[in-house]
C-alpha positions in Angstrom: -138.9 13.3 -53.6 -136.0 11.6 -55.3 -134.9 8.6 -53.0 -132.3 5.9 -54.9 -130.9 3.0 -54.0 -127.4 1.6 -54.3 -128.0 0.8 -57.9 -129.9 4.1 -58.6 -133.5 2.8 -58.7 -136.1 4.6 -57.2 -137.2 3.8 -53.6 -140.8 4.6 -52.8 -143.3 3.5 -50.1 -144.3 -0.2 -50.8 -141.1 -1.2 -52.6 -139.6 -4.4 -51.8 -136.0 -3.9 -50.7 -132.8 -5.9 -49.3 -130.2 -4.1 -46.7 -127.0 -5.2 -47.9 -125.5 -5.1 -44.6 -127.5 -8.3 -43.2 -129.5 -9.3 -46.3 -132.7 -8.3 -44.5 -135.6 -8.1 -46.8 -138.8 -5.9 -46.3 -141.3 -3.6 -47.5 -140.7 0.3 -47.4 -143.1 1.7 -44.8 -141.7 5.3 -44.6 -139.3 7.8 -46.2 -138.2 10.8 -44.2 -136.0 13.6 -44.4 -133.8 14.6 -41.4 -131.0 17.1 -41.5 -131.1 17.0 -45.4 -130.4 13.2 -45.4 -132.9 10.5 -46.6 -133.9 7.5 -44.1 -136.0 4.7 -45.3 -137.8 2.4 -42.7 -138.5 -1.1 -43.2 -141.4 -3.2 -42.1 -139.4 -6.3 -41.1 -137.2 -4.5 -38.7 -138.8 -1.1 -38.3 -135.7 0.5 -38.4 -134.5 3.4 -40.5 -131.8 2.6 -43.0 -129.6 5.0 -45.6 -131.0 4.5 -49.1 -127.7 3.9 -50.7 -127.1 0.8 -48.5 -130.7 -0.7 -49.7 -131.3 -2.5 -52.8 -134.7 -2.5 -54.6 -135.7 -6.0 -55.6 -138.6 -7.8 -57.0 -139.3 -11.2 -55.8 -142.0 -13.6 -56.1 -143.4 -15.8 -53.6 -142.2 -19.2 -54.3 -144.7 -21.9 -53.5 -143.2 -24.0 -50.8 -144.7 -27.4 -51.6 -143.4 -27.6 -55.4 -140.0 -26.6 -53.6 -139.9 -29.4 -51.5 -141.5 -32.1 -53.7 -138.9 -31.0 -56.1 -135.9 -31.5 -53.5 -137.7 -34.7 -52.3 -137.7 -36.1 -56.2 -133.9 -35.2 -56.7 -132.8 -36.4 -53.2 -134.6 -39.9 -54.2 -133.0 -40.0 -57.6 -129.5 -39.5 -56.0 -129.9 -41.9 -53.3 -131.1 -44.5 -55.9 -128.1 -43.8 -58.1 -125.5 -44.0 -55.0 -127.1 -47.6 -54.2 -126.9 -48.6 -57.7 -123.1 -47.6 -57.9 -122.3 -49.4 -54.6 -121.2 -53.0 -54.8 -122.6 -55.1 -52.0 -121.0 -58.2 -51.1 -122.2 -60.6 -48.2 -119.4 -62.2 -46.6 -119.4 -65.8 -46.3 -117.0 -66.2 -43.1 -118.6 -66.4 -39.8 -116.3 -63.5 -38.4 -118.0 -61.1 -41.1 -116.6 -58.4 -42.8 -113.0 -57.2 -41.6 -111.9 -60.9 -40.4 -108.4 -61.9 -40.0 -107.2 -58.7 -38.2 -104.2 -58.8 -36.1 
């Protein structure tokens, strides 16, 4: 059985794939042949897909804690730079900023 994805990579049970129509990711659970057409079942949806609409992917599980801590650091640095660039002045007039309007 030689089932190929859209990029002509071999699909087999256990392969990580992405359905290009909706970006659904999953693991191949079953490959079956019906009426001379191959169908691939993905575990995340329990649906069958035509192999030429799938792409074999190799992705590693990202560590969420490092992702969030890096984003937090980047956001704090961005906020600090924005605060430094803003020139703050305190109004000495009793009506506050924007006084003298019509």
